N, C-alpha and C positions, 0 to 999 in steps of 0.2 A: 541614588535617584541616580547613578549614571545602569545600574541593572537592571531598571526599567526602563530604561530606553531603549539596552542591550535587546532585551526580551521582546519589547514591542519592532524594534527591527526584525531581528529573527522571523517574528511571526508575519514579520509583512512582504520579506523575502521569501521563504519557505512556504506558507501555508500553515494553516494550524492544524494538519492534520497532518504533517511532516513535524513538528513541533509538538505535537501528543503522542507522536508513536519513539520522537527519543527521549521524550521523560517517563512516556510506560519501561521502555529497554534500561532506562537508569533505575526507574526502582526496582526492578523483576530483576536486576543488578543488585543492588544495593541490601535486598529481601536473601541471595543466594548469599551475600557476606553474611548477613546475620546471624542465618541459619546453620552456615558452614562454624561459625565460631561458638553459638551456642552448643552445636554436637561436641565441636574436638573440646569443650569444657566439660559437658553431661561424660566425656570419656572418660577425661583425666581423673573425674569424680568416679568411675567406675573403677578407673583403675587401681587409686585411692581406697576403696572400700573391702575392691576385691582384697588387697594387704593386708585389711585389718581382719578381715573374716580367714583369711591363712592364719594369721597368729591368733587366734581366739583359739581357733582346730587345735594349732600345735602343742599350745599351752593345756588347754581338754584333753590330748592327748596325753602329755605328761602330765598331768595329774593324774590320769585312769591306771598309764602305767604306775606310778608310785603306789595307789590304791591296790592294785594287784599285788605289788611286791609285799606292801605292808601284811595283806589278806593271806599273804602263803606263808610269808614268817609266821602267822599266829595261828594260821594250823595247825601248821608243823610244832608249834610251839604247844597247842591245846592236844596235839597228839601225841608229844612227848609226855605232857603230865596222864595223862587220861593212861597210858602205858604204865606210868609208876603207880599211880593208884592200884590200877588190875593186879599188880606186886604184892 
Protein backbone atom coordinates (compact mmCIF):
# COMPACT_ATOMS: atom_id res chain seq x y z
CA UNK A 1 0.00 0.00 0.00
CA UNK A 2 2.94 2.29 0.70
CA UNK A 3 4.19 1.96 -2.91
CA UNK A 4 0.88 3.19 -4.25
CA UNK A 5 0.92 6.28 -2.03
CA UNK A 6 4.52 7.02 -3.09
CA UNK A 7 3.50 6.75 -6.74
CA UNK A 8 0.50 9.05 -6.22
CA UNK A 9 2.70 11.61 -4.43
CA UNK A 10 5.20 11.50 -7.32
CA UNK A 11 2.46 12.14 -9.83
CA UNK A 12 1.03 14.98 -7.74
CA UNK A 13 4.41 16.66 -7.15
CA UNK A 14 6.16 16.10 -10.49
CA UNK A 15 3.24 15.79 -12.86
CA UNK A 16 2.18 13.02 -15.20
CA UNK A 17 4.57 13.85 -18.08
CA UNK A 18 7.66 13.71 -15.87
CA UNK A 19 6.59 10.42 -14.27
CA UNK A 20 5.81 8.91 -17.68
CA UNK A 21 9.18 10.08 -19.03
CA UNK A 22 10.93 8.55 -16.02
CA UNK A 23 9.12 5.27 -16.53
CA UNK A 24 9.89 5.31 -20.27
CA UNK A 25 13.58 5.90 -19.54
CA UNK A 26 13.63 3.05 -17.04
CA UNK A 27 11.85 0.76 -19.53
CA UNK A 28 14.32 1.57 -22.32
CA UNK A 29 17.23 0.81 -19.97
CA UNK A 30 15.52 -2.45 -18.95
CA UNK A 31 15.14 -3.48 -22.63
CA UNK A 32 18.75 -2.60 -23.42
CA UNK A 33 19.99 -4.71 -20.52
CA UNK A 34 17.82 -7.63 -21.62
CA UNK A 35 19.07 -7.36 -25.22
CA UNK A 36 22.65 -7.14 -23.98
CA UNK A 37 22.24 -10.35 -21.98
CA UNK A 38 20.63 -12.06 -24.97
CA UNK A 39 23.45 -10.98 -27.30
CA UNK A 40 26.05 -12.25 -24.83
CA UNK A 41 24.30 -15.62 -24.59
CA UNK A 42 24.14 -15.85 -28.39
CA UNK A 43 27.82 -14.95 -28.67
CA UNK A 44 28.77 -17.67 -26.20
CA UNK A 45 26.60 -20.18 -28.10
CA UNK A 46 28.29 -19.19 -31.38
CA UNK A 47 31.72 -19.67 -29.82
CA UNK A 48 30.67 -23.11 -28.60
CA UNK A 49 29.27 -24.01 -32.03
CA UNK A 50 32.47 -22.81 -33.73
CA UNK A 51 34.56 -25.01 -31.43
CA UNK A 52 32.38 -28.02 -32.25
CA UNK A 53 32.67 -27.29 -35.97
CA UNK A 54 36.45 -27.09 -35.71
CA UNK A 55 36.51 -30.45 -33.92
CA UNK A 56 34.40 -32.00 -36.70
CA UNK A 57 36.66 -30.54 -39.39
CA UNK A 58 39.79 -31.80 -37.62
CA UNK A 59 38.42 -35.31 -37.19
CA UNK A 60 37.24 -35.37 -40.81
CA UNK A 61 40.65 -34.21 -41.95
CA UNK A 62 42.35 -36.91 -39.88
CA UNK A 63 40.04 -39.54 -41.36
CA UNK A 64 40.81 -38.35 -44.89
CA UNK A 65 44.56 -38.49 -44.22
CA UNK A 66 44.20 -42.05 -42.91
CA UNK A 67 42.19 -43.01 -45.98
CA UNK A 68 44.77 -41.43 -48.27
CA UNK A 69 47.56 -43.35 -46.56
CA UNK A 70 45.64 -46.63 -46.75
CA UNK A 71 44.83 -46.05 -50.42
CA UNK A 72 48.48 -45.27 -51.20
CA UNK A 73 49.55 -48.48 -49.44
CA UNK A 74 46.95 -50.52 -51.33
CA UNK A 75 48.01 -48.96 -54.63
CA UNK A 76 51.62 -49.80 -53.90
CA UNK A 77 50.67 -53.38 -53.03
CA UNK A 78 48.61 -53.73 -56.22
CA UNK A 79 51.57 -52.48 -58.29
CA UNK A 80 53.83 -55.03 -56.63
CA UNK A 81 51.30 -57.81 -57.33
CA UNK A 82 50.94 -56.77 -60.96
CA UNK A 83 54.71 -56.66 -61.33
CA UNK A 84 54.91 -60.17 -59.82
CA UNK A 85 52.19 -61.47 -62.15
CA UNK A 86 53.90 -60.05 -65.25
CA UNK A 87 57.12 -61.96 -64.59
